[in-house]
C-alpha positions as CSV (number, residue, x, y, z in Angstrom):
1,X,143.5,-4.5,99.7
2,X,146.6,-2.6,98.7
3,X,146.7,1.2,98.4
4,X,147.3,0.8,94.6
5,X,144.2,-1.4,94.2
6,X,142.2,1.1,96.2
7,X,143.2,3.9,93.9
8,X,142.5,1.9,90.8
9,X,139.0,1.1,92.1
10,X,138.3,4.7,92.9
11,X,139.3,5.7,89.4
12,X,137.1,3.0,87.9
13,X,134.1,4.2,89.9
14,X,134.7,7.8,88.8
15,X,135.1,6.8,85.2
16,X,132.0,4.6,85.2
17,X,129.6,7.1,87.0
18,X,129.0,9.4,84.0
19,X,128.7,6.4,81.7
20,X,126.0,5.1,83.9
21,X,124.2,8.4,83.9
22,X,124.6,8.6,80.1
23,X,122.9,5.2,79.8
24,X,119.7,6.7,81.2
25,X,119.6,9.6,78.7
26,X,117.4,9.0,75.6
27,X,118.9,9.7,72.2
28,X,117.9,12.7,70.2
29,X,118.0,13.3,66.4
30,X,120.7,15.9,67.1
31,X,122.5,14.7,70.3
32,X,124.8,17.2,72.1
33,X,124.8,15.6,75.6
34,X,127.9,13.4,76.0
35,X,128.8,14.1,72.4
36,X,131.1,17.1,72.9
37,X,134.6,17.7,74.3
38,X,135.4,17.5,78.0
39,X,136.5,21.1,78.1
40,X,134.7,24.1,76.5
41,X,135.3,24.5,72.7
42,X,134.1,27.6,71.0
43,X,133.3,28.3,67.3
44,X,131.3,30.9,65.3
45,X,128.7,28.7,63.7
46,X,129.1,24.9,64.1
47,X,127.0,22.7,61.7
48,X,125.7,19.3,62.9
49,X,124.4,16.6,60.6
50,X,122.0,13.7,61.2
51,X,121.1,11.7,58.2
52,X,119.8,14.1,55.5
53,X,119.2,16.8,58.1
54,X,121.7,19.6,59.0
55,X,121.6,22.4,61.5
56,X,123.8,25.4,62.0
57,X,123.8,27.0,65.4
58,X,124.7,30.6,66.2
59,X,124.8,32.4,69.6
60,X,123.9,35.9,70.4
61,X,123.8,38.3,73.3
62,X,120.4,39.8,74.3
63,X,121.1,42.9,72.2
64,X,121.7,40.8,69.1
65,X,125.5,40.9,69.1
66,X,126.8,37.6,67.8
67,X,129.1,35.7,70.2
68,X,130.8,32.3,69.9
69,X,128.9,29.0,70.4
70,X,130.2,27.0,73.3
71,X,130.3,23.3,72.9
72,X,131.0,20.8,75.8
73,X,130.2,17.3,76.9
74,X,127.0,18.5,78.5
75,X,125.6,20.4,75.6
76,X,125.6,23.7,73.6
77,X,125.7,27.1,75.1
78,X,127.0,30.7,74.5
79,X,130.6,31.9,75.1
80,X,129.7,34.6,77.6
81,X,127.3,35.2,80.4
82,X,126.9,36.9,83.7
83,X,126.1,33.8,85.7
84,X,127.9,30.8,84.1
85,X,130.1,31.5,81.1
86,X,129.5,28.8,78.5
87,X,125.9,28.3,79.3
88,X,122.8,30.1,77.9
89,X,122.0,32.7,80.5
90,X,119.7,35.4,81.6
91,X,120.0,37.6,84.6
92,X,118.4,40.5,86.5
93,X,120.9,42.8,84.5
94,X,119.5,41.8,81.1
95,X,117.2,44.3,79.6
96,X,113.6,43.3,78.9
97,X,113.9,40.1,81.0
98,X,115.6,38.4,78.1
99,X,119.1,37.1,77.8
100,X,121.4,35.1,75.5
101,X,119.9,33.1,72.6
102,X,120.7,30.5,70.0
103,X,119.4,30.3,66.5
104,X,119.0,27.0,64.8
105,X,119.1,27.1,61.0
106,X,118.2,23.8,59.2
107,X,119.1,22.9,55.6
108,X,115.3,22.2,54.9
109,X,112.0,22.7,56.6
110,X,111.7,20.5,59.8
111,X,109.2,19.8,62.4
112,X,110.7,19.8,65.9
113,X,108.7,17.6,68.3
114,X,110.8,18.3,71.4
115,X,113.9,20.0,72.8
116,X,116.1,18.7,75.6
117,X,118.2,20.8,78.0
118,X,120.9,20.0,80.6
119,X,121.3,21.8,83.9
120,X,117.6,22.9,83.7
121,X,116.2,23.3,87.2
122,X,112.5,22.9,88.0
123,X,111.1,24.4,91.1
124,X,108.2,23.5,93.4
125,X,105.8,26.0,92.1
126,X,107.9,27.6,89.2
127,X,111.0,26.7,87.3
128,X,114.2,28.3,88.3
129,X,115.1,28.4,84.6
130,X,113.0,29.9,81.9
131,X,113.2,30.3,78.1
132,X,111.4,31.0,74.9
133,X,111.4,29.1,71.7
134,X,110.3,31.1,68.6
135,X,109.6,30.0,65.0
136,X,107.7,32.0,62.4
137,X,105.1,34.0,64.3
138,X,104.8,31.5,67.2
139,X,106.5,31.7,70.6
140,X,106.4,29.0,73.3
141,X,107.5,29.6,76.9
142,X,109.4,26.9,78.7
143,X,109.4,26.5,82.4
144,X,108.2,23.6,84.6
145,X,106.2,22.1,81.7
146,X,108.7,19.3,80.9
147,X,109.0,15.6,81.6
148,X,110.9,16.3,84.9
149,X,113.7,14.0,83.8
150,X,116.6,13.3,86.2
151,X,119.4,14.1,83.9
152,X,117.8,16.1,81.1
153,X,114.5,18.0,80.8
154,X,112.6,17.4,77.7
155,X,110.0,19.9,76.4
156,X,107.4,18.8,73.8
157,X,106.5,21.3,71.1
158,X,103.3,21.5,69.0
159,X,103.4,22.2,65.3
160,X,106.9,23.7,65.4
161,X,107.5,23.7,61.6
162,X,110.1,25.9,60.0
163,X,113.8,26.3,58.9
164,X,114.9,28.8,61.6
165,X,114.2,28.6,65.4
166,X,115.3,30.8,68.2
167,X,115.9,29.6,71.8
168,X,116.3,32.5,74.2
169,X,116.9,32.4,78.0
170,X,114.5,34.5,80.0
171,X,114.0,35.4,83.7
172,X,116.3,36.5,86.4
173,X,118.6,33.5,87.1
174,X,118.4,31.2,84.1
175,X,121.4,29.1,83.1
176,X,121.3,25.9,81.0
177,X,122.5,24.2,77.9
178,X,120.9,22.7,74.8
179,X,121.3,19.0,75.0
180,X,119.3,17.6,72.1
181,X,116.8,18.3,69.3
182,X,114.3,15.9,68.1
183,X,113.3,16.7,64.5
184,X,112.1,15.2,61.3
185,X,111.8,16.6,57.8
186,X,108.5,18.6,57.5
187,X,105.8,16.9,55.5
188,X,105.5,18.4,51.9
189,X,101.9,18.9,50.6
190,X,101.1,16.5,47.8
191,X,100.2,17.9,44.3
192,X,96.6,16.9,45.0
193,X,96.6,19.2,48.0
194,X,97.8,22.1,45.9
195,X,95.1,21.4,43.4
196,X,92.4,21.4,46.1
197,X,93.8,24.7,47.5
198,X,93.6,26.2,44.0
199,X,90.0,25.2,43.5
200,X,89.1,26.6,46.8
201,X,90.7,30.0,46.0
202,X,88.9,30.0,42.6
203,X,85.6,29.2,44.4
204,X,86.2,32.2,46.8
205,X,87.0,34.5,43.8
206,X,83.8,33.5,42.0
207,X,81.6,34.0,45.0
208,X,83.1,37.5,45.5
209,X,82.3,38.4,42.0
210,X,78.7,37.3,42.3
211,X,78.3,39.4,45.5
212,X,79.8,42.4,43.7
213,X,77.6,41.9,40.6
């Protein structure tokens, strides 16, 4: 085989390797893995659309200072960081054991069933990477409790309903990127449901008056 043919074959293998890896990655409602540029691209508040759902992502330091969102082929991160600039990080130097965070603001109430991350490292007994996801008054901690995927780690969420969510890196050596969001529009209560709620409240009020009488 000639030297030129060998070089062409090597280039083909290099080109096809990430594509083969991508073929094993499940799609998300909002897909960031393999959807961004090859090199880091920063912006203040990028908006992503999937059907009738839209989400605007912003990035912040641990102290609440807004920084640029970093978008790359392997996901979404923040534009600074002690460990790996461009990823969502937390280090021993971050106050209160919390690092950079992203806010996800949707155009309507949604229910997030799961989140996917790239470069998330599980450990034998505990994850090397840690994060917290917050919505409303609820906070969920992320560690080893994922599907242990080869390329991406998927975390299932329970009753994660709202319009704004916060993903914050925690721990001493966390460094990862948001690779996907699985979400659907939150169910809206039917008029009959509101009627039943009204009757229930009226009944409670009547019972209270009787006790006071």
